[in-house]
C-alpha positions in Angstrom: -31.1 13.5 6.4 -30.8 17.1 5.3 -27.6 18.8 4.4 -27.8 21.4 7.2 -27.2 21.0 10.9 -28.1 23.1 13.9 -26.5 23.4 17.3 -29.3 21.2 18.7 -27.9 18.3 16.6 -24.7 18.3 18.8 -25.9 19.0 22.4 -22.6 17.9 24.1 -20.4 20.1 22.0 -18.8 23.0 24.0 -19.2 26.5 22.6 -16.3 27.8 20.5 -13.8 29.9 22.4 -13.3 33.5 21.2 -10.5 33.6 18.7 -10.1 29.8 18.8 -10.1 29.2 15.1 -7.9 32.3 14.4 -5.5 31.1 17.1 -5.3 27.6 15.6 -4.7 28.9 12.1 -2.0 31.2 13.3 -0.2 28.3 15.1 -0.5 26.2 12.0 1.3 28.7 9.9 4.4 28.3 12.1 4.1 24.5 12.3 5.5 22.2 9.6 3.9 18.8 9.6 5.7 15.7 8.5 3.2 15.2 5.7 4.2 18.0 3.3 1.6 20.5 2.1 2.5 19.5 -1.5 1.7 15.9 -0.8 -1.5 16.7 0.9 -2.6 19.1 -1.9 -1.8 16.5 -4.6 -3.9 13.9 -2.7 -6.7 16.3 -2.2 -6.7 17.1 -6.0 -6.6 13.4 -6.8 -9.8 12.8 -4.8 -11.5 15.9 -6.2 -11.0 18.5 -3.6 -9.5 21.6 -5.2 -8.5 24.3 -2.7 -5.9 27.1 -3.0 -6.2 27.9 0.7 -2.9 27.0 2.3 -4.5 27.0 5.8 -6.9 24.3 4.8 -4.1 22.2 3.3 -1.9 22.7 6.4 -4.8 21.7 8.7 -5.4 18.5 6.7 -1.7 17.8 6.7 -1.6 18.1 10.5 -4.7 15.8 10.8 -3.1 13.2 8.6 0.1 13.3 10.7 -1.9 12.8 13.8 -3.7 9.9 12.3 -0.5 8.3 11.1 1.1 8.9 14.5 -1.8 7.2 16.3 -1.8 4.2 14.0 2.0 3.8 14.5 1.8 4.1 18.3 -1.0 1.6 18.5 0.9 -0.8 16.3 4.0 -0.4 18.5 1.9 -1.2 21.6 0.6 -4.3 19.9 4.1 -5.3 18.9 5.2 -4.9 22.5 2.3 -7.0 23.8 3.1 -9.9 21.4 6.8 -9.8 22.4 8.1 -8.6 19.1 11.2 -7.0 20.4 14.7 -8.2 20.9 17.3 -6.9 23.4 20.4 -5.3 22.2 23.3 -4.2 24.3 24.2 -0.6 24.5 27.1 1.1 26.3 24.8 2.3 29.1 22.5 -0.7 29.8 20.1 -2.6 27.5 17.9 -1.3 24.8 15.0 -3.1 23.0 14.4 -2.9 19.3 11.0 -3.6 17.8 10.2 -4.8 14.3 6.6 -3.8 13.4 4.9 -6.2 11.0 1.8 -5.8 8.8 0.0 -7.9 11.4 0.7 -5.2 14.0 -0.7 -2.6 11.7 -3.7 -4.8 10.8 -4.7 -5.1 14.5 -5.2 -1.4 14.7 -7.9 -1.6 12.0 -9.8 -4.3 13.9 -10.2 -2.4 17.2 
């Protein structure tokens, strides 16, 4: 396969909205992801990606946060399905605490 793509290679992709990328990058400047930019930059350098563009680093940090959030959410859902929680009494009713295991995280990778 060649290294270049054309719009015909992705027929179901909607056309970009005017100012979409600029708008996204502006919003990213004001957003601080949980995965710090320094951590992301260090990991990128470790795997051979050298960039000084803070917008690229912030975009990758945000994507990493989304990935981690999705994995944790799916693991929690698996934990709930297997009955991994225990009830605790609170002042205003009952609450349930869950203990995620590596088995819960492993199930995400098998889906």
